[in-house]
C-alpha positions as CSV (number, residue, x, y, z in Angstrom):
1,M,5.9,6.5,11.9
2,Q,8.6,5.6,14.4
3,I,8.7,6.4,18.1
4,K,11.5,5.7,20.6
5,S,11.8,5.6,24.4
6,S,13.7,8.4,26.1
7,C,16.8,6.1,26.5
8,E,16.3,5.0,22.9
9,S,16.5,1.3,23.7
10,M,12.8,0.6,22.8
11,C,11.5,1.5,19.4
12,V,8.0,1.1,17.9
13,D,7.5,1.4,14.1
14,Y,4.1,1.6,12.4
15,Y,3.8,0.9,8.6
16,E,1.0,1.0,6.2
17,I,0.2,-2.5,5.0
18,K,-0.8,-3.9,1.6
19,D,-2.2,-7.2,0.3
20,I,-0.8,-9.4,-2.4
21,N,-2.4,-7.3,-5.1
22,G,-0.9,-4.1,-3.7
23,K,-4.1,-2.7,-2.3
24,I,-3.4,-0.6,0.8
25,D,-5.4,-1.4,4.0
26,T,-6.5,1.9,5.3
27,Q,-7.9,0.5,8.6
28,N,-4.8,-1.3,9.9
29,R,-1.0,-0.9,10.3
30,L,1.9,-3.2,10.9
31,K,3.4,-2.6,14.3
32,V,7.0,-3.6,14.9
33,L,8.4,-3.5,18.5
34,T,12.2,-3.5,18.7
35,F,14.4,-3.6,21.8
36,M,18.1,-2.8,21.6
37,G,18.0,-3.3,17.8
38,E,16.3,-6.8,18.0
39,T,12.8,-7.3,16.8
40,M,10.6,-8.5,19.7
41,K,7.2,-8.5,18.2
42,K,5.3,-7.9,15.0
43,G,1.6,-7.6,14.5
44,V,-1.2,-5.8,12.7
45,I,-3.1,-3.2,14.7
46,N,-6.2,-1.2,13.9
47,V,-5.5,2.6,13.3
48,W,-7.8,3.6,16.2
49,K,-5.9,1.3,18.6
50,M,-2.6,2.7,17.2
51,A,-3.7,6.3,17.9
52,E,-4.6,5.4,21.5
53,E,-1.2,3.6,21.9
54,L,0.6,6.6,20.4
55,D,-1.1,9.0,22.8
56,D,-0.2,6.7,25.8
57,Y,3.4,6.3,24.7
58,L,4.0,10.0,24.1
59,Q,2.1,11.3,27.1
60,N,2.8,8.7,29.8
61,Y,6.1,7.1,28.9
62,N,8.2,9.9,27.5
63,Y,8.5,8.4,24.0
64,K,9.5,10.8,21.2
65,V,8.5,10.7,17.5
66,T,11.7,10.1,15.6
67,I,10.3,9.5,12.1
68,N,7.0,11.1,11.0
69,T,7.0,10.5,7.3
70,K,5.0,8.1,5.1
71,R,7.0,4.9,4.8
72,S,6.8,2.1,2.3
73,P,3.7,-0.2,2.8
74,Q,4.6,-3.7,3.9
75,L,3.1,-6.8,2.5
76,V,0.9,-8.6,5.1
77,L,-1.1,-11.7,4.2
78,K,-4.2,-11.8,6.3
79,R,-3.7,-14.3,9.0
80,R,-5.8,-14.3,12.1
81,D,-2.9,-15.0,14.5
82,Y,-1.0,-12.0,13.2
83,Y,-3.3,-9.4,14.6
84,V,-2.6,-7.5,17.8
85,S,-5.5,-7.4,20.2
């Protein structure tokens, strides 16, 4: 899923993630924050936190859903410092 700010300068992408064996993690997503085409931050976020953030972005900050399709899962090796709080 991808959402963009009303001026389209800020973009947030959410991807399914998989481990080295190809197993999909159903509880977490990779969040990629991009500003003016440059990646600012990447991290893994819990699906419940993602849902809360999506509601906040869409209702309070005029973000729009630009891609609402299932995208390719991204390989993420579990590292404690890679998780978004």
